[in-house]
Residue frames relative to the residue before (quaternion, step in Angstrom):
aa qw qx qy qz dx dy dz
M 1.0000 0.0000 0.0000 0.0000 0.00 0.00 0.00
I 0.5080 -0.6480 0.4755 0.3097 3.52 -1.03 0.81
G 0.4999 -0.6474 0.4777 0.3206 3.63 -0.88 0.76
A 0.6173 -0.6029 0.3534 0.3612 3.56 -1.02 0.89
G 0.6703 0.5039 -0.3073 0.4498 3.57 0.95 -0.85
R 0.6721 0.4829 -0.3021 0.4731 3.56 0.94 -0.83
Q 0.6423 0.5254 -0.3276 0.4516 3.61 0.97 -0.77
E 0.6378 0.5160 -0.3112 0.4797 3.57 1.00 -0.87
A 0.6671 0.4900 -0.3108 0.4673 3.63 0.94 -0.93
D 0.6549 0.4897 -0.3408 0.4638 3.58 0.92 -0.73
L 0.6545 0.4931 -0.3443 0.4581 3.59 0.92 -0.70
Y 0.6185 0.5444 -0.3505 0.4453 3.60 1.00 -0.71
R 0.6609 0.5128 -0.2991 0.4591 3.53 0.94 -0.97
E 0.6379 0.5228 -0.3154 0.4693 3.60 1.02 -0.84
L 0.6841 0.4758 -0.2854 0.4735 3.56 0.78 -1.03
S 0.6487 0.5213 -0.3366 0.4406 3.60 0.93 -0.78
A 0.6503 0.5230 -0.3165 0.4510 3.55 1.01 -0.80
K 0.7388 0.4417 -0.2205 0.4587 3.55 0.98 -0.90
L 0.8305 0.1950 -0.0319 0.5208 3.59 0.95 -1.06
G 0.3823 0.7746 -0.4565 0.2132 3.61 1.22 0.07
D 0.6605 0.5090 -0.3056 0.4597 3.57 1.22 -0.48
V 0.7485 0.3678 -0.2098 0.5103 3.64 1.27 -0.19
I 0.7517 0.2799 -0.1697 0.5726 3.64 1.17 -0.46
P 0.5186 -0.6627 0.4528 0.2946 3.60 -0.89 1.09
D 0.6497 -0.5678 0.3616 0.3532 3.52 -1.17 0.74
F 0.6676 0.4986 -0.3297 0.4440 3.63 0.81 -0.94
E 0.6443 0.5137 -0.3196 0.4679 3.60 1.04 -0.74
L 0.6098 0.5515 -0.3323 0.4621 3.62 1.06 -0.69
R 0.6435 0.5197 -0.3195 0.4624 3.53 0.98 -0.89
Q 0.6393 0.5140 -0.3198 0.4741 3.60 0.96 -0.95
K 0.6883 0.4857 -0.2881 0.4554 3.63 0.83 -0.91
A 0.6306 0.5138 -0.3438 0.4692 3.60 1.06 -0.61
Q 0.6450 0.5030 -0.3296 0.4716 3.59 0.99 -0.76
L 0.6654 0.4962 -0.3080 0.4648 3.58 0.98 -0.78
A 0.6343 0.5296 -0.3111 0.4695 3.60 1.07 -0.76
S 0.6421 0.5137 -0.3358 0.4594 3.57 1.04 -0.75
E 0.6290 0.5045 -0.3454 0.4801 3.68 1.02 -0.73
I 0.6441 0.5218 -0.3337 0.4489 3.60 0.94 -0.81
L 0.6918 0.4756 -0.3053 0.4494 3.61 0.86 -0.84
D 0.6015 0.5308 -0.3651 0.4723 3.60 1.14 -0.51
L 0.6695 0.4937 -0.2992 0.4674 3.57 0.90 -0.91
K 0.6165 0.5622 -0.3352 0.4376 3.59 1.04 -0.81
R 0.6526 0.4952 -0.3110 0.4818 3.58 0.96 -0.78
E 0.6641 0.5189 -0.3115 0.4391 3.54 0.90 -0.96
R 0.7377 0.4324 -0.2212 0.4690 3.59 1.02 -0.84
N 0.3504 -0.7245 0.5025 0.3161 3.56 1.34 -0.24
A 0.3755 0.7524 -0.4509 0.2994 3.55 0.99 0.86
I 0.1766 -0.7058 0.6538 0.2077 3.54 -1.40 0.15
I 0.2586 -0.7503 0.5901 0.1484 3.49 -1.22 0.60
L 0.1442 -0.7752 0.6132 0.0475 3.51 -0.83 1.09
A 0.0546 -0.8283 0.5576 0.0001 3.62 -0.79 0.93
H 0.3712 -0.7240 0.5352 0.2274 3.56 -0.84 1.02
N 0.6899 -0.5278 0.3476 0.3532 3.52 -1.33 0.51
Y 0.6751 0.5115 -0.2798 0.4519 3.59 1.16 -0.53
M 0.4548 0.7041 -0.4631 0.2882 3.61 1.18 0.05
E 0.6225 -0.5377 0.3943 0.4097 3.64 -1.16 0.48
P 0.6573 -0.6133 0.2868 0.3309 3.61 -0.89 0.98
A 0.7055 0.4566 -0.3077 0.4462 3.63 0.73 -0.84
L 0.6012 0.5261 -0.3438 0.4936 3.56 1.04 -0.66
F 0.6769 0.5189 -0.2828 0.4388 3.56 0.76 -1.19
C 0.7406 0.4465 -0.2348 0.4439 3.63 0.79 -0.96
S 0.7696 0.4589 -0.2123 0.3900 3.61 0.97 -0.54
V 0.8680 0.2269 -0.0818 0.4341 3.66 0.62 -1.05
P 0.5884 0.6146 -0.4088 0.3300 3.66 0.97 -0.56
D 0.4594 -0.6235 0.5607 0.2929 3.56 -1.27 0.62
F 0.8017 0.0745 0.0227 0.5926 3.55 0.97 -0.96
R 0.1093 -0.7749 0.6223 0.0189 3.55 -1.10 0.85
G 0.3658 0.7472 -0.5122 0.2134 3.55 -1.10 0.55
D 0.6437 -0.4554 0.4245 0.4450 3.48 -1.39 -0.49
S 0.7677 -0.3861 0.2484 0.4471 3.55 -1.38 0.15
L 0.6835 0.4962 -0.3135 0.4340 3.64 0.82 -0.91
E 0.6720 0.4913 -0.3097 0.4595 3.60 0.85 -0.97
L 0.6718 0.4986 -0.3008 0.4579 3.63 1.01 -0.82
S 0.5969 0.5548 -0.3445 0.4660 3.55 1.21 -0.61
R 0.6321 0.5208 -0.3036 0.4869 3.53 1.04 -0.89
Q 0.6844 0.4626 -0.3180 0.4652 3.61 0.78 -0.87
A 0.6303 0.5242 -0.3599 0.4453 3.66 1.01 -0.68
A 0.6234 0.5460 -0.3347 0.4485 3.56 1.04 -0.77
R 0.7548 0.3775 -0.2147 0.4917 3.60 1.02 -0.67
A 0.3701 0.7877 -0.4393 0.2226 3.55 1.30 0.01
D 0.1103 -0.7673 0.6314 0.0194 3.59 -0.87 1.13
C 0.4753 0.6332 -0.4558 0.4066 3.57 0.18 1.31
D 0.5447 -0.5906 0.4736 0.3609 3.52 -1.33 -0.05
V 0.8012 0.1687 -0.0263 0.5736 3.57 1.06 -0.94
I 0.1368 -0.7404 0.6529 0.0823 3.50 -1.13 0.86
V 0.0865 -0.7651 0.6342 0.0704 3.53 -0.87 0.97
F 0.1670 -0.8098 0.5571 0.0766 3.58 -0.66 1.10
C 0.1721 -0.7471 0.6379 0.0731 3.53 -0.75 1.18
G 0.4990 0.5673 -0.4733 0.4529 3.45 0.04 1.40
V 0.6609 -0.4888 0.3666 0.4358 3.61 -1.13 -0.51
R 0.7422 -0.4800 0.2344 0.4047 3.50 -1.23 0.48
F 0.6268 0.5475 -0.3665 0.4159 3.70 0.86 -0.73
M 0.6428 0.5436 -0.3171 0.4367 3.49 1.10 -0.76
A 0.6381 0.4994 -0.2978 0.5048 3.57 1.10 -0.90
E 0.6083 0.5518 -0.3521 0.4490 3.59 1.00 -0.72
T 0.6604 0.5136 -0.3070 0.4537 3.57 0.94 -0.98
A 0.6342 0.5181 -0.3323 0.4679 3.59 1.03 -0.71
K 0.6447 0.5033 -0.3125 0.4830 3.62 1.05 -0.77
I 0.6161 0.5468 -0.3523 0.4443 3.60 0.98 -0.84
L 0.7182 0.4387 -0.2325 0.4876 3.63 1.03 -0.90
N 0.7818 0.2293 -0.1141 0.5685 3.61 1.21 -0.37
P 0.0537 -0.8628 0.5017 0.0330 3.60 0.63 1.10
D 0.7041 0.4531 -0.2706 0.4751 3.65 1.12 -0.54
K 0.6347 0.5184 -0.3381 0.4628 3.62 1.20 -0.06
T 0.4656 -0.6317 0.5357 0.3118 3.52 -1.25 0.44
V 0.0990 -0.7848 0.6117 0.0143 3.57 -0.82 1.13
L 0.0996 -0.8051 0.5847 0.0027 3.55 -0.82 1.06
I 0.0766 -0.7307 0.6690 0.1125 3.57 -1.26 0.46
P 0.5287 -0.6807 0.4003 0.3111 3.67 -0.78 0.95
D 0.7895 0.0465 -0.0451 0.6103 3.60 1.19 -0.39
E 0.2978 -0.7952 0.5003 0.1696 3.60 -0.26 1.27
R 0.5573 0.5914 -0.4082 0.4158 3.68 1.23 -0.04
A 0.5307 0.6419 -0.4071 0.3749 3.62 1.27 -0.29
G 0.0172 0.8334 -0.5472 0.0757 3.52 0.04 1.34
C 0.3758 -0.7082 0.5429 0.2500 3.58 -1.14 -0.41
S 0.4361 -0.7081 0.4934 0.2550 3.67 -0.64 1.06
L 0.6452 0.5255 -0.3267 0.4481 3.61 1.01 -0.76
A 0.6638 0.5000 -0.3064 0.4642 3.56 0.90 -0.92
D 0.6482 0.5401 -0.3240 0.4278 3.60 1.09 -0.58
T 0.5944 0.6260 -0.3559 0.3581 3.56 1.25 -0.38
I 0.7860 0.1624 -0.1451 0.5785 3.62 1.22 -0.04
T 0.2288 -0.7596 0.5984 0.1120 3.60 -1.04 0.85
A 0.6618 -0.4983 0.3805 0.4111 3.56 -1.29 0.29
E 0.6377 0.5271 -0.3192 0.4621 3.56 1.05 -0.75
Q 0.6507 0.5072 -0.3083 0.4736 3.57 0.95 -0.79
L 0.6566 0.5036 -0.3176 0.4630 3.58 1.04 -0.76
R 0.6103 0.5416 -0.3385 0.4687 3.55 1.07 -0.76
E 0.6721 0.4927 -0.3053 0.4608 3.61 0.88 -0.82
W 0.6408 0.5293 -0.3020 0.4669 3.56 1.12 -0.79
K 0.6213 0.5409 -0.3098 0.4747 3.54 1.08 -0.83
A 0.6568 0.5158 -0.3152 0.4508 3.61 1.01 -0.87
E 0.6254 0.5333 -0.3445 0.4536 3.61 1.12 -0.47
Y 0.7835 0.2092 -0.0897 0.5782 3.60 1.16 -0.64
P 0.0722 -0.8424 0.5334 0.0249 3.59 0.48 1.15
G 0.7624 0.3273 -0.2609 0.4935 3.56 -0.97 0.81
S 0.5334 0.6276 -0.4284 0.3716 3.66 1.19 -0.03
V 0.4108 -0.6479 0.5784 0.2773 3.54 -1.33 0.36
V 0.2612 -0.7574 0.5807 0.1446 3.62 -0.79 1.02
V 0.0444 -0.7546 0.6547 0.0075 3.53 -0.88 1.11
S 0.0477 -0.8230 0.5660 -0.0094 3.55 -0.55 1.13
Y 0.4920 -0.6321 0.5250 0.2878 3.52 -0.95 0.94
V 0.5638 -0.6362 0.4034 0.3386 3.57 -0.92 0.83
N 0.5723 0.5736 -0.3582 0.4639 3.55 1.29 -0.37
T 0.5004 0.6033 -0.4428 0.4353 3.58 0.66 1.19
T 0.6075 -0.5476 0.4273 0.3854 3.57 -1.33 0.36
A 0.6603 -0.4777 0.4073 0.4122 3.54 -1.37 0.25
A 0.6447 0.5308 -0.3237 0.4448 3.58 1.01 -0.87
V 0.6350 0.5012 -0.3245 0.4901 3.62 0.95 -0.72
K 0.6310 0.5378 -0.3180 0.4599 3.62 0.96 -0.83
A 0.6346 0.5262 -0.3339 0.4570 3.56 1.07 -0.76
E 0.6856 0.4454 -0.2770 0.5048 3.69 1.14 -0.45
T 0.6152 0.5884 -0.3095 0.4236 3.61 1.31 -0.11
D 0.4594 -0.6768 0.5116 0.2631 3.49 -1.23 0.64
I 0.7752 -0.0279 0.0879 0.6249 3.56 0.95 -1.10
C 0.2636 -0.7206 0.6154 0.1802 3.57 -1.01 0.84
C 0.0824 -0.7778 0.6186 0.0746 3.55 -1.28 0.25
T 0.2569 -0.7026 0.6268 0.2176 3.54 -1.38 0.08
S 0.6608 -0.4888 0.3347 0.4607 3.56 -1.18 0.08
S 0.5860 0.5850 -0.3740 0.4179 3.60 1.22 -0.30
N 0.8388 0.1906 -0.0726 0.5049 3.55 0.87 -0.79
A 0.3079 0.8014 -0.4708 0.2032 3.62 1.25 0.24
V 0.6285 0.5229 -0.3197 0.4789 3.55 1.10 -0.78
E 0.6659 0.5021 -0.2963 0.4655 3.60 0.83 -0.96
V 0.6482 0.5208 -0.3280 0.4484 3.59 0.96 -0.81
V 0.6895 0.4634 -0.2883 0.4762 3.59 0.84 -0.92
R 0.6403 0.5271 -0.3238 0.4554 3.62 1.06 -0.72
S 0.5972 0.5833 -0.3422 0.4312 3.60 1.25 -0.54
I 0.6628 0.5092 -0.3160 0.4490 3.60 1.15 -0.44
P 0.5796 -0.6085 0.3943 0.3719 3.61 -0.88 0.88
A 0.5855 -0.6441 0.3810 0.3117 3.59 -0.93 0.97
D 0.7146 0.4596 -0.2696 0.4532 3.56 1.02 -0.64
Q 0.6064 0.5580 -0.3436 0.4504 3.61 1.27 -0.03
P 0.4348 -0.7150 0.4768 0.2690 3.62 -0.63 1.08
V 0.2332 -0.7710 0.5817 0.1136 3.61 -1.14 0.66
L 0.1536 -0.7259 0.6615 0.1093 3.56 -1.03 0.86
F 0.0695 -0.8149 0.5753 -0.0143 3.60 -0.53 1.24
C 0.0956 0.7910 -0.5945 0.1081 3.54 -0.67 1.12
P 0.7226 -0.1585 -0.6418 -0.2020 1.54 -2.37 0.84
D 0.6105 0.6251 -0.3451 0.3427 3.65 1.19 -0.37
Q 0.3579 -0.7754 0.4847 0.1887 3.56 -0.49 1.21
F 0.6667 0.5045 -0.3234 0.4433 3.59 0.96 -0.71
L 0.6514 0.4643 -0.3243 0.5049 3.59 0.96 -0.78
G 0.6286 0.5387 -0.3379 0.4478 3.61 0.94 -0.75
A 0.6525 0.5036 -0.3088 0.4747 3.61 1.00 -0.86
H 0.6216 0.5461 -0.3215 0.4605 3.57 1.09 -0.82
V 0.6653 0.5105 -0.2798 0.4675 3.56 0.89 -1.00
Q 0.6644 0.4879 -0.3027 0.4785 3.58 0.94 -0.92
R 0.6376 0.5196 -0.3290 0.4639 3.63 0.94 -0.74
I 0.7028 0.4805 -0.2747 0.4469 3.58 0.92 -0.85
T 0.7275 0.4304 -0.2079 0.4923 3.54 1.03 -0.92
G 0.3233 -0.7549 0.5013 0.2727 3.57 1.13 -0.62
R 0.4083 0.7464 -0.4528 0.2667 3.57 1.24 0.29
E 0.2986 -0.7863 0.5231 0.1376 3.52 -0.73 1.10
N 0.7044 0.4586 -0.2406 0.4855 3.56 1.07 -0.76
M 0.4798 0.6443 -0.4366 0.4051 3.58 0.95 0.92
H 0.1360 -0.8001 0.5829 0.0396 3.51 -0.72 1.14
I 0.2077 -0.8289 0.5183 0.0349 3.57 -0.76 1.12
W 0.3923 -0.6944 0.5629 0.2169 3.56 -0.94 0.98
L 0.3651 -0.7604 0.4953 0.2079 3.52 -0.98 0.89
G 0.2906 0.7377 -0.5514 0.2594 3.54 0.48 1.24
E 0.0601 -0.8150 0.5756 0.0287 3.57 -1.19 0.36
C 0.4956 -0.5943 0.5543 0.3063 3.55 -1.37 0.36
H 0.4214 -0.7200 0.4608 0.3028 3.59 -0.56 0.90
V 0.6444 0.5000 -0.3440 0.4653 3.67 1.06 -0.61
H 0.7524 0.3977 -0.2764 0.4465 3.61 0.65 -0.88
A 0.5939 0.5532 -0.3574 0.4621 3.56 1.15 -0.59
G 0.6459 0.5412 -0.3162 0.4358 3.58 1.13 -0.62
I 0.5981 0.4831 -0.3810 0.5136 3.58 1.26 -0.10
N 0.0058 -0.8788 0.4752 -0.0438 3.50 0.16 1.28
G 0.7348 -0.4288 0.3034 0.4291 3.56 -1.35 0.11
A 0.6343 0.5266 -0.3455 0.4484 3.62 1.00 -0.77
D 0.6295 0.5152 -0.3480 0.4662 3.62 0.94 -0.71
L 0.6840 0.4976 -0.2970 0.4431 3.53 0.85 -0.97
R 0.6512 0.5119 -0.3235 0.4575 3.56 0.87 -0.85
A 0.6587 0.5005 -0.3304 0.4543 3.61 0.87 -0.84
R 0.6813 0.4915 -0.3022 0.4505 3.58 0.94 -0.85
V 0.6213 0.5300 -0.3345 0.4704 3.57 1.06 -0.71
E 0.6446 0.5089 -0.3276 0.4670 3.59 0.99 -0.77
E 0.6573 0.5145 -0.2944 0.4654 3.53 1.11 -0.74
E 0.7882 0.1705 -0.0214 0.5910 3.59 1.09 -0.88
P 0.0748 -0.8575 0.5076 0.0375 3.62 0.54 1.14
D 0.7236 0.4426 -0.2712 0.4550 3.61 1.07 -0.53
A 0.5001 0.6848 -0.4261 0.3154 3.56 1.21 -0.02
E 0.4245 -0.6282 0.5738 0.3096 3.56 -1.26 0.32
L 0.2757 -0.7573 0.5700 0.1599 3.59 -1.21 0.52
F 0.0903 -0.7400 0.6650 0.0442 3.49 -1.05 1.04
I 0.0291 0.8308 -0.5513 0.0699 3.62 -0.44 1.13
H 0.3531 -0.7170 0.5621 0.2128 3.55 -0.93 0.93
P 0.5236 -0.6844 0.4014 0.3104 3.61 -0.86 0.87
E 0.5767 0.5633 -0.4032 0.4330 3.59 1.17 -0.18
C 0.5511 0.6546 -0.3902 0.3399 3.64 1.15 -0.39
G 0.5400 -0.6175 0.4850 0.3030 3.51 -1.24 0.77
C 0.6780 0.5067 -0.2870 0.4486 3.55 1.17 -0.41
A 0.4076 0.7366 -0.4713 0.2629 3.63 1.25 -0.11
T 0.6784 0.4713 -0.3024 0.4756 3.55 0.86 -0.92
S 0.6314 0.5200 -0.3405 0.4638 3.60 0.95 -0.78
A 0.6251 0.5352 -0.3519 0.4460 3.64 0.97 -0.72
L 0.6744 0.4710 -0.3127 0.4749 3.57 0.89 -0.84
Y 0.6210 0.5447 -0.3393 0.4500 3.57 1.03 -0.70
L 0.6539 0.5120 -0.2985 0.4703 3.56 0.96 -0.98
A 0.6562 0.4994 -0.3231 0.4644 3.55 1.02 -0.82
G 0.6658 0.5153 -0.2993 0.4490 3.56 1.00 -0.83
A 0.6892 0.4666 -0.2621 0.4884 3.53 1.15 -0.67
G 0.4917 -0.6891 0.3923 0.3598 3.57 1.36 -0.09
V 0.3808 0.7196 -0.5008 0.2938 3.53 1.12 0.38
V 0.7434 0.0500 -0.0640 0.6639 3.53 1.28 -0.66
P 0.5421 -0.6261 0.4372 0.3509 3.57 -0.94 0.65
K 0.5517 -0.6299 0.4235 0.3458 3.61 -0.92 0.84
E 0.6835 0.5158 -0.3168 0.4080 3.54 0.90 -0.77
R 0.6890 0.4285 -0.2881 0.5086 3.59 1.31 -0.17
T 0.6053 0.5171 -0.3483 0.4949 3.53 1.31 0.25
R 0.0145 0.8264 -0.5567 0.0828 3.62 -0.34 1.27
I 0.1929 -0.7287 0.6493 0.1013 3.48 -1.01 0.98
L 0.0564 0.8512 -0.4974 0.1575 3.49 -0.23 1.35
S 0.4388 -0.6213 0.5746 0.3022 3.51 -1.23 0.60
T 0.6987 -0.4653 0.3111 0.4456 3.63 -1.14 0.17
S 0.6582 0.5020 -0.2896 0.4805 3.52 1.07 -0.94
G 0.6248 0.5454 -0.3231 0.4559 3.51 1.13 -0.75
M 0.6099 0.5661 -0.3366 0.4407 3.53 1.07 -0.77
V 0.6589 0.5151 -0.3085 0.4532 3.55 0.93 -0.94
E 0.6727 0.4892 -0.3021 0.4657 3.58 0.93 -0.83
A 0.6555 0.5166 -0.3006 0.4615 3.56 0.99 -0.89
A 0.6237 0.5659 -0.3283 0.4278 3.55 1.07 -0.82
A 0.6451 0.5428 -0.3141 0.4367 3.57 1.07 -0.87
T 0.7918 0.3241 -0.1631 0.4913 3.61 0.96 -0.64
T 0.4998 0.6713 -0.4503 0.3111 3.64 1.06 -0.04
T 0.3039 -0.7468 0.5638 0.1792 3.60 -1.09 0.71
A 0.4475 0.6954 -0.4585 0.3254 3.61 1.20 0.03
R 0.4821 -0.6642 0.4934 0.2880 3.51 -1.12 0.63
K 0.7833 0.0895 -0.0307 0.6145 3.60 1.19 -0.64
V 0.1113 -0.7608 0.6384 0.0355 3.56 -1.16 0.83
L 0.2360 -0.7346 0.6218 0.1344 3.50 -1.04 0.97
V 0.1780 -0.8292 0.5294 0.0224 3.52 -0.65 1.23
A 0.1155 -0.7991 0.5886 0.0410 3.54 -0.75 1.10
T 0.5164 0.5641 -0.4963 0.4108 3.52 -0.04 1.39
E 0.7344 -0.3546 0.2917 0.4998 3.55 -1.25 -0.18
T 0.5061 -0.7070 0.3887 0.3050 3.61 -0.74 0.91
G 0.4839 0.6709 -0.4351 0.3556 3.63 1.24 -0.13
M 0.5717 0.6022 -0.3665 0.4197 3.58 1.30 -0.38
L 0.5672 0.6803 -0.3893 0.2530 3.61 0.99 -0.71
H 0.6658 0.5185 -0.3072 0.4398 3.54 1.00 -0.92
Q 0.6331 0.5193 -0.3411 0.4616 3.60 1.06 -0.64
L 0.6581 0.5040 -0.3279 0.4532 3.57 0.94 -0.89
T 0.6366 0.5229 -0.3215 0.4668 3.61 0.99 -0.82
K 0.6385 0.5111 -0.3181 0.4795 3.59 0.99 -0.76
A 0.6757 0.5069 -0.3081 0.4377 3.59 0.97 -0.79
N 0.7984 0.0068 0.0183 0.6018 3.56 1.26 -0.60
P 0.1763 -0.8484 0.4907 0.0912 3.58 0.28 1.30
L 0.6311 0.5528 -0.3519 0.4150 3.64 1.17 -0.38
V 0.6709 0.4573 -0.3037 0.4985 3.60 1.22 -0.04
V 0.3380 -0.7049 0.5763 0.2383 3.56 -1.16 0.72
F 0.1278 -0.7684 0.6250 0.0506 3.61 -0.74 1.10
E 0.0045 0.8032 -0.5933 0.0536 3.56 -0.75 1.04
P 0.4682 -0.6780 0.4766 0.3065 3.62 -0.98 0.78
V 0.5097 -0.5854 0.5289 0.3432 3.53 -1.28 0.56
N 0.7897 0.0698 -0.0019 0.6096 3.55 1.05 -0.83
R 0.3516 -0.7774 0.4868 0.1872 3.58 -0.40 1.19
A 0.6435 0.5373 -0.3106 0.4480 3.57 1.21 -0.41
A 0.5037 0.6718 -0.4129 0.3528 3.59 1.26 -0.01
V 0.2629 0.7636 -0.5150 0.2872 3.49 0.47 1.31
C 0.2694 -0.7645 0.5572 0.1803 3.62 -0.65 1.00
K 0.3582 -0.7575 0.5068 0.2025 3.61 -0.47 1.22
Y 0.6347 0.5376 -0.3457 0.4344 3.62 1.08 -0.58
M 0.6303 0.5157 -0.3307 0.4769 3.59 0.98 -0.75
K 0.6921 0.5131 -0.2571 0.4378 3.48 1.04 -0.88
M 0.5258 0.6103 -0.4194 0.4186 3.56 1.29 -0.09
I 0.6237 0.5102 -0.3405 0.4846 3.60 1.22 -0.41
T 0.0803 0.7949 -0.5910 0.1112 3.60 -0.49 1.25
A 0.6553 -0.5159 0.3762 0.4037 3.55 -1.28 0.38
P 0.6481 0.4915 -0.3687 0.4499 3.75 0.80 -0.57
K 0.6302 0.5062 -0.3251 0.4909 3.62 1.11 -0.66
L 0.6220 0.5367 -0.3404 0.4574 3.57 1.06 -0.81
L 0.6323 0.5397 -0.3105 0.4611 3.58 0.99 -0.89
R 0.6562 0.4992 -0.2858 0.4884 3.58 0.94 -0.97
S 0.6396 0.5386 -0.3298 0.4382 3.59 0.93 -0.86
L 0.6935 0.4511 -0.2737 0.4906 3.60 0.94 -0.82
R 0.6714 0.5147 -0.3027 0.4390 3.57 0.96 -0.83
E 0.8115 0.2899 -0.1173 0.4936 3.57 0.89 -1.02
G 0.4406 -0.7087 0.4458 0.3237 3.58 1.26 -0.12
T 0.5796 0.5502 -0.4063 0.4430 3.62 0.99 0.81
D 0.7062 -0.1891 -0.6708 -0.1246 1.56 -2.29 0.89
V 0.4636 -0.7231 0.4638 0.2168 3.48 -0.90 1.15
V 0.2117 -0.7678 0.5923 0.1219 3.61 -0.91 0.87
D 0.0046 0.7811 -0.6236 0.0306 3.60 -0.67 1.10
V 0.1165 -0.7250 0.6758 0.0645 3.51 -1.32 0.68
P 0.5099 -0.6483 0.4624 0.3254 3.60 -0.79 1.02
P 0.5595 -0.6477 0.3845 0.3458 3.64 -0.85 0.97
E 0.6598 0.5180 -0.3317 0.4316 3.63 0.85 -0.74
I 0.6676 0.4715 -0.2933 0.4960 3.57 1.08 -0.73
A 0.6382 0.5342 -0.3201 0.4527 3.60 1.06 -0.83
A 0.6426 0.5442 -0.3212 0.4332 3.55 0.99 -0.82
K 0.6787 0.4761 -0.2729 0.4881 3.59 1.05 -0.85
A 0.6709 0.5100 -0.2859 0.4561 3.55 1.01 -0.91
R 0.5703 0.6249 -0.3785 0.3755 3.59 1.04 -0.80
A 0.6654 0.5117 -0.3428 0.4217 3.62 0.81 -0.88
S 0.6753 0.5045 -0.3122 0.4382 3.64 0.92 -0.80
V 0.6517 0.5241 -0.2892 0.4657 3.51 1.14 -0.81
E 0.6773 0.4817 -0.2960 0.4707 3.57 0.95 -0.95
R 0.5809 0.5431 -0.3796 0.4728 3.66 1.07 -0.52
M 0.6553 0.5151 -0.3160 0.4532 3.60 0.94 -0.84
I 0.6755 0.4979 -0.2962 0.4562 3.54 0.95 -0.81
A 0.6987 0.5025 -0.2664 0.4339 3.58 1.11 -0.80
I 0.6218 0.5995 -0.3477 0.3647 3.55 1.11 -0.69
G 0.8848 -0.2014 0.0955 0.4093 3.50 -0.76 1.27
T 0.5962 -0.4705 0.4991 0.4173 3.51 -1.46 -0.26
P 0.3857 -0.7494 0.4745 0.2539 3.62 -0.51 1.02
S 0.4213 -0.6981 0.5191 0.2562 3.53 -1.08 0.76
K 0.3590 -0.7556 0.5023 0.2190 3.62 -0.44 1.20
T 0.6795 0.4777 -0.3125 0.4609 3.63 1.16 -0.28
A 0.3904 -0.7249 0.4657 0.3244 3.51 1.33 -0.06
E 0.5694 0.5749 -0.3855 0.4435 3.59 1.08 0.59
């Protein structure tokens, strides 16, 4: 085992190299000390830490075993060889990990970290919707509760939603929930007419609207656009591209993982990014020569930001907050999640 002093020093150097230009030195030293304590406890508990792309930079860069979007983290959770899984993300993500690992302890550093999108549909509402369209296949975005997943045929993420819908026979109707903007994007790409879309939305992504995008494009006419398909501005982006306001080749509808890959290869001097602002540090790390700016600086998910390093330390130390899913719900939900994980190679461009 690495000595505590050496481990902390190594963490400090790593954080300084990645974040020294945005976080004061005294704060980096505090974060390195905290990260070292977390890593010690992680080993003691035989735990793994999963962190979503929207986590705060110092936590994201220092302690997770795996980082990524919802699909990648679901795959890692399914392969987890440990006693404890700590999920640095929101509750539906931790529930998904529990669904895939019913015999493991799953923790979330703050059980209040919910999801406004997941709250837009309940299992009862989904059952009523299914009754209106008998024989339909239900595709639910992974941003849903375990109870909704239990009423679902196949889950998806923004990375593989198109592949999931394309896997369904063309003559079979599809009920897509709960995100209306992702659903519209998938319908546009697939050309599927027998697809019914629930009118839910993420309050953060829906708040990045067409007016914001148009204003930023007018300010930065040479910039490339990276747009998450959950955004309310996704349709506006495609309209602007079609109207020639921005070139189509510079307008990219991308999952969060797709954004990281595109950032590494872009030749643009500036990229306007339409998603939760937690992505910006990763994109800058992927390509420090490019300036990445948010379309809307207020696009911050308060639920993601509830997950902090001190809470993660408490979670490992005290074994809280425990995430449980009733066995009968987990058993039904597991099939829809496993189908999501199994379908194809996900498109990093969400196209």
